[in-house]
C-alpha positions as CSV (number, residue, x, y, z in Angstrom):
1,X,0.4,0.0,-0.2
2,X,1.3,3.4,-0.7
3,X,2.0,5.5,2.6
4,X,3.5,8.7,0.5
5,X,1.9,11.8,1.2
6,X,0.7,13.7,-2.3
7,X,1.7,17.2,-2.9
8,X,0.1,18.9,-5.8
9,X,1.8,22.3,-6.9
10,X,-0.6,24.6,-9.1
11,X,2.0,27.3,-11.2
12,X,1.7,28.6,-14.6
13,X,5.3,28.8,-15.0
14,X,6.4,25.1,-16.5
15,X,10.1,25.7,-15.1
16,X,8.7,26.6,-11.1
17,X,6.2,22.8,-11.4
18,X,9.7,21.3,-12.5
19,X,11.8,22.9,-9.8
20,X,9.2,22.1,-6.8
21,X,9.0,18.7,-8.1
22,X,12.3,17.8,-7.6
23,X,12.9,19.0,-4.2
24,X,9.4,17.4,-3.3
25,X,10.4,14.1,-4.9
26,X,13.6,14.1,-3.2
27,X,11.7,15.1,0.2
28,X,10.0,11.7,-0.1
29,X,7.1,12.7,-1.5
30,X,4.5,11.8,-4.2
31,X,3.9,15.2,-6.5
32,X,1.2,16.1,-8.8
33,X,1.2,19.4,-10.7
34,X,-1.2,21.7,-12.3
35,X,-0.3,24.9,-14.8
36,X,-3.4,26.8,-14.1
37,X,-6.3,26.8,-11.6
38,X,-9.1,25.2,-13.7
39,X,-6.6,22.0,-13.7
40,X,-5.8,22.4,-10.2
41,X,-10.0,21.9,-9.3
42,X,-9.7,19.2,-11.3
43,X,-7.3,17.3,-10.3
44,X,-7.6,18.0,-6.3
45,X,-11.0,16.2,-6.9
46,X,-10.0,13.7,-9.3
47,X,-7.0,12.5,-6.9
48,X,-7.0,14.9,-3.8
49,X,-3.7,15.3,-2.0
50,X,-2.5,16.2,1.2
51,X,-1.5,19.5,0.5
52,X,-1.8,22.3,-2.3
53,X,1.4,24.7,-2.9
54,X,-0.9,26.6,-4.8
55,X,0.6,29.8,-7.2
56,X,-1.4,33.6,-6.2
57,X,-0.6,35.0,-9.7
58,X,-2.4,32.8,-12.4
59,X,-4.5,33.5,-15.7
60,X,-8.1,33.5,-16.2
61,X,-8.5,31.4,-12.6
62,X,-5.4,33.0,-9.8
63,X,-4.8,31.1,-6.6
64,X,-7.1,33.2,-4.3
65,X,-10.3,32.1,-6.5
66,X,-8.9,28.6,-6.7
67,X,-8.2,28.7,-2.9
68,X,-11.8,30.2,-2.0
69,X,-13.5,27.6,-4.4
70,X,-12.0,25.1,-2.8
71,X,-12.5,26.2,1.6
72,X,-15.9,25.9,0.5
73,X,-16.6,22.6,-0.2
74,X,-17.4,20.1,2.3
75,X,-14.5,17.2,0.7
76,X,-11.4,19.6,0.2
77,X,-11.7,22.3,2.8
78,X,-9.2,19.9,4.7
79,X,-6.6,20.1,2.4
80,X,-4.2,22.7,3.6
81,X,-3.1,25.2,0.9
82,X,0.1,26.9,1.2
83,X,-0.3,29.9,-1.0
84,X,3.4,30.5,-2.9
85,X,3.7,34.5,-4.3
86,X,6.1,36.9,-4.8
87,X,3.7,39.4,-3.3
88,X,4.9,40.4,-0.1
89,X,2.6,43.7,0.9
90,X,-0.4,42.9,3.6
91,X,-2.6,43.6,1.9
92,X,-2.0,40.3,-0.4
93,X,-0.9,38.1,2.5
94,X,-4.4,39.2,4.0
95,X,-6.3,38.9,0.8
96,X,-5.2,35.1,0.7
97,X,-5.9,35.0,4.5
98,X,-9.3,35.4,3.9
99,X,-9.6,33.1,0.6
100,X,-8.5,30.0,3.2
101,X,-4.9,30.2,2.7
102,X,-3.7,28.6,5.4
103,X,0.3,29.3,5.2
104,X,2.6,31.2,3.0
105,X,6.3,31.0,1.2
106,X,7.7,33.5,-0.9
107,X,8.9,33.3,-3.6
108,X,12.0,31.9,-4.3
109,X,11.3,29.3,-2.1
110,X,13.9,28.4,0.4
111,X,14.8,25.1,-0.2
112,X,14.6,24.3,3.8
113,X,11.6,26.5,4.2
114,X,10.1,24.4,2.2
115,X,10.9,21.0,3.4
116,X,9.4,22.3,7.3
117,X,6.3,23.7,6.2
118,X,5.2,20.8,4.0
119,X,6.2,18.2,6.6
120,X,3.9,20.0,9.3
121,X,0.8,20.5,6.8
122,X,1.3,17.1,5.9
123,X,0.6,16.2,9.1
124,X,-2.4,18.6,10.0
125,X,-3.4,16.3,6.9
126,X,-3.1,13.0,8.1
127,X,-4.8,14.4,12.0
128,X,-7.5,15.6,9.8
129,X,-8.5,12.9,7.7
130,X,-8.0,10.5,11.2
131,X,-10.8,13.5,12.6
132,X,-13.3,12.9,9.9
133,X,-12.6,9.7,9.9
134,X,-13.5,8.8,13.4
135,X,-16.8,10.7,13.3
136,X,-17.8,9.5,10.6
137,X,-17.3,5.7,12.0
138,X,-18.7,7.3,15.5
139,X,-21.7,8.8,13.7
140,X,-21.9,5.4,12.0
141,X,-21.9,3.2,15.1
142,X,-24.2,5.8,17.0
143,X,-26.9,5.6,13.9
144,X,-26.5,1.7,14.0
145,X,-27.1,1.6,18.0
146,X,-30.1,3.6,17.8
147,X,-31.6,1.2,15.5
148,X,-30.4,-1.0,17.4
149,X,-32.1,0.5,20.3
150,X,-35.1,1.0,18.7
151,X,-35.9,-2.5,18.1
152,X,-35.2,-3.9,21.1
153,X,-37.4,-0.6,22.8
154,X,-39.9,-1.5,20.3
155,X,-39.2,-5.5,20.8
156,X,-39.8,-4.5,25.2
157,X,-42.9,-2.7,24.1
158,X,-44.3,-5.6,22.5
159,X,-43.3,-8.1,25.2
160,X,-45.0,-5.5,28.0
161,X,-47.8,-5.2,25.8
162,X,-48.4,-8.9,25.2
163,X,-48.0,-9.4,28.9
164,X,-50.9,-6.9,29.5
165,X,-53.4,-8.7,27.2
166,X,-52.8,-11.5,28.8
167,X,-53.1,-10.9,32.2
168,X,-56.2,-8.9,30.6
169,X,-57.6,-12.2,29.5
170,X,-57.7,-12.6,33.5
171,X,-60.1,-11.3,34.1
172,X,-63.3,-12.0,31.7
173,X,-61.1,-15.8,31.4
174,X,-64.5,-17.7,32.7
175,X,-66.6,-15.7,29.9
176,X,-66.8,-18.2,27.1
177,X,-65.6,-15.3,24.4
178,X,-62.4,-15.1,26.7
179,X,-60.0,-12.3,24.6
180,X,-62.6,-11.7,22.1
181,X,-64.3,-9.3,23.8
182,X,-61.4,-7.0,24.3
183,X,-59.9,-7.4,21.2
184,X,-62.9,-5.9,19.9
185,X,-63.5,-3.3,22.1
186,X,-59.9,-2.1,21.6
187,X,-60.4,-1.9,17.8
188,X,-64.0,-0.6,18.2
189,X,-62.1,2.6,20.7
190,X,-59.4,3.1,17.7
191,X,-61.5,3.8,15.3
192,X,-63.6,6.3,17.2
193,X,-60.6,8.2,18.5
194,X,-59.5,8.3,14.7
195,X,-62.7,9.1,13.4
196,X,-62.4,12.4,16.3
197,X,-59.5,13.0,15.4
198,X,-57.1,12.1,18.0
199,X,-53.1,11.8,17.6
200,X,-51.8,8.1,16.5
201,X,-50.4,8.4,19.9
202,X,-53.7,8.2,22.0
203,X,-54.8,6.0,19.1
204,X,-51.9,3.5,19.9
205,X,-53.0,3.9,23.6
206,X,-56.0,3.2,23.8
207,X,-55.4,0.1,21.3
208,X,-53.6,-1.5,24.6
209,X,-55.7,0.2,27.4
210,X,-58.6,-0.5,26.7
211,X,-58.6,-3.9,26.8
212,X,-58.2,-3.1,30.9
213,X,-61.3,-1.9,30.9
214,X,-62.9,-5.2,33.0
215,X,-59.6,-5.9,35.1
216,X,-61.6,-5.6,38.0
217,X,-64.1,-8.3,37.5
218,X,-61.5,-10.8,38.8
219,X,-62.7,-9.4,42.0
220,X,-66.4,-10.1,41.2
221,X,-67.6,-13.9,42.5
222,X,-68.4,-16.0,40.0
223,X,-72.0,-16.8,41.2
224,X,-72.3,-13.2,40.6
225,X,-69.7,-12.5,36.8
226,X,-71.9,-15.9,35.6
227,X,-75.1,-15.8,37.1
228,X,-78.0,-17.0,34.3
229,X,-80.5,-13.8,34.2
230,X,-80.9,-10.7,35.6
231,X,-79.0,-9.9,39.1
232,X,-81.0,-8.6,42.3
233,X,-80.0,-5.4,43.9
234,X,-77.7,-6.5,45.8
235,X,-75.9,-8.6,43.2
236,X,-75.7,-5.5,40.9
237,X,-73.6,-3.0,43.8
238,X,-71.1,-6.4,44.3
239,X,-71.2,-6.1,40.6
240,X,-71.0,-2.4,40.2
241,X,-67.6,-2.6,42.2
242,X,-65.7,-3.7,39.5
243,X,-64.8,-0.4,37.7
244,X,-63.4,0.5,41.5
245,X,-61.3,-2.8,41.6
246,X,-59.9,-2.5,38.4
247,X,-58.8,1.6,39.2
248,X,-56.8,-0.3,42.1
249,X,-55.4,-2.6,40.3
250,X,-53.9,-0.5,38.0
251,X,-52.9,2.2,40.6
252,X,-49.9,3.8,41.4
253,X,-47.7,3.8,37.9
254,X,-46.2,6.5,36.7
255,X,-46.5,4.7,33.5
256,X,-49.0,7.2,31.1
257,X,-51.0,4.3,29.9
258,X,-51.0,2.1,33.1
259,X,-53.0,5.8,34.3
260,X,-55.1,5.8,31.1
261,X,-56.1,2.4,31.5
262,X,-57.0,2.9,34.9
263,X,-59.2,6.5,33.9
264,X,-60.9,3.4,31.6
265,X,-61.7,1.0,33.8
266,X,-63.3,4.0,36.5
267,X,-65.2,5.5,33.9
268,X,-66.4,3.1,31.0
269,X,-69.7,2.8,32.8
270,X,-70.5,6.4,33.2
271,X,-73.2,7.8,31.6
272,X,-73.4,11.3,29.6
273,X,-76.6,12.2,31.8
274,X,-75.3,11.0,35.1
275,X,-76.9,8.1,35.7
276,X,-74.1,5.9,35.2
277,X,-72.0,4.4,38.2
278,X,-69.5,4.3,40.0
279,X,-69.1,8.4,40.8
280,X,-72.2,9.0,38.7
281,X,-70.2,12.2,36.3
282,X,-71.5,13.8,33.8
283,X,-71.3,15.3,30.6
284,X,-68.0,16.2,29.9
285,X,-67.3,15.9,33.7
286,X,-66.4,12.1,31.8
287,X,-63.1,11.6,30.5
288,X,-63.0,11.1,27.1
289,X,-61.4,8.3,27.1
290,X,-64.0,6.2,29.2
291,X,-66.9,8.2,26.7
292,X,-65.3,5.9,23.9
293,X,-64.4,3.4,26.2
294,X,-68.4,2.7,27.0
295,X,-69.6,2.7,23.8
296,X,-67.3,0.1,22.4
297,X,-67.4,-2.1,25.5
298,X,-71.9,-1.8,25.4
299,X,-71.9,-2.2,21.2
300,X,-70.0,-5.5,22.0
301,X,-71.7,-6.7,24.7
302,X,-74.6,-6.1,23.2
303,X,-73.6,-8.8,20.0
304,X,-71.8,-10.8,21.6
305,X,-73.7,-13.6,23.6
306,X,-73.7,-13.6,27.7
307,X,-74.5,-15.3,30.9
308,X,-77.5,-12.4,31.9
309,X,-78.8,-12.4,28.2
310,X,-80.9,-15.4,25.8
311,X,-79.0,-14.6,22.6
312,X,-76.7,-11.1,21.1
313,X,-79.2,-8.4,19.4
314,X,-78.7,-8.5,15.9
315,X,-76.3,-5.2,14.4
316,X,-79.6,-3.7,13.3
317,X,-81.0,-3.0,16.9
318,X,-77.4,-3.2,18.2
319,X,-77.0,0.4,16.1
320,X,-80.9,1.0,17.1
321,X,-80.0,0.7,20.6
322,X,-76.5,3.7,20.2
323,X,-78.8,5.5,18.5
324,X,-81.4,5.9,21.1
325,X,-79.3,6.6,23.8
326,X,-77.3,9.3,22.1
327,X,-77.2,12.0,24.3
328,X,-78.4,9.9,27.7
329,X,-75.9,7.1,28.2
330,X,-73.9,8.3,25.3
331,X,-71.5,11.2,24.2
332,X,-73.6,12.5,21.1
333,X,-69.9,13.0,19.8
334,X,-68.5,9.7,20.2
335,X,-71.9,8.2,19.0
336,X,-71.4,10.5,15.7
337,X,-67.5,9.2,15.2
338,X,-68.9,5.2,15.9
339,X,-71.1,5.9,13.2
340,X,-68.9,7.1,10.7
341,X,-66.3,4.6,11.4
342,X,-69.3,1.3,11.2
343,X,-67.4,0.4,8.1
344,X,-64.3,-0.2,9.8
345,X,-66.3,-1.6,13.1
346,X,-68.2,-3.9,11.0
347,X,-64.9,-5.6,9.5
348,X,-63.5,-5.6,12.9
349,X,-67.0,-7.6,14.5
350,X,-66.7,-9.9,11.5
351,X,-62.9,-11.0,11.4
352,X,-62.3,-10.5,15.1
353,X,-64.5,-13.7,16.2
354,X,-64.5,-16.5,19.1
355,X,-61.1,-18.7,17.6
356,X,-59.3,-19.4,20.5
357,X,-57.3,-17.8,23.1
358,X,-55.4,-15.5,20.1
359,X,-54.7,-12.3,21.1
360,X,-53.8,-11.0,17.4
361,X,-54.1,-7.4,16.9
């Protein structure tokens, strides 16, 4: 592998080019030459040098302009430029510095000075190359690690949410519908939320928090939960406690979606007219997620088999019930969104039917 540094010498006088090439070759460098500014710019892009020795005074494109152009480009700005000139005025040196020159050599060039300047700038270029390559490698590694972290977080989220969904089954496992009710109603809730213009994150949160709405049923005795026919007054009061039990089960977490699940568990049986439970909240005092979960839960309950009902409602009967309860049991805006999402809701109803215990969203 060739490890010699490359030096580009730019001068419009052939004699100067030959002399500089001879000196630099004797110092152990590979030498490229260009007789004008245009040729210099082409060679810099074709074979990037480690240092450029640039004559200031040339026809057409002079050294000052060449330096300006090279320092403007990302790939060439780190190449050290030595302005070689017979001009000794302060204004000329300032002009060269403003153009981007890193150092100066006066004509006629002193051999010892030439060697020292070039040797120093070759080291500067090597250091710049190392830092640039290191930065690129670091950026690539950061990008790689970021992707890995995102994938790990995604998987962690999937596992965590999958665990939540399995735990939700525990509350409903005694029901012959098992997990299908919580699958359907969570998708219904998402369809409604989208039609109401809620953001993507809230919709996603609903998908995974709505299944926890009946977590408190785990605390309700079987003889009440599975009783065929209507509950008596005492049994009904016990059944209503599942909202409070669920909220207590989900209490104490700092995670936003668990807090959201707690709100849904507590409020999904509140009614728009204030006749619901457990707190008898009315209208907009009921959290929106509770209002959305309520209609999703009721619709699925109406159209599914239940121990207390001989047969489920037909879809037409269920839709009629939702319409009749607009402004009474249900928030009018949520009802409107429900019907706006009717096609999606019917699709969920058709495709998420009892097929065992799988929980695939």
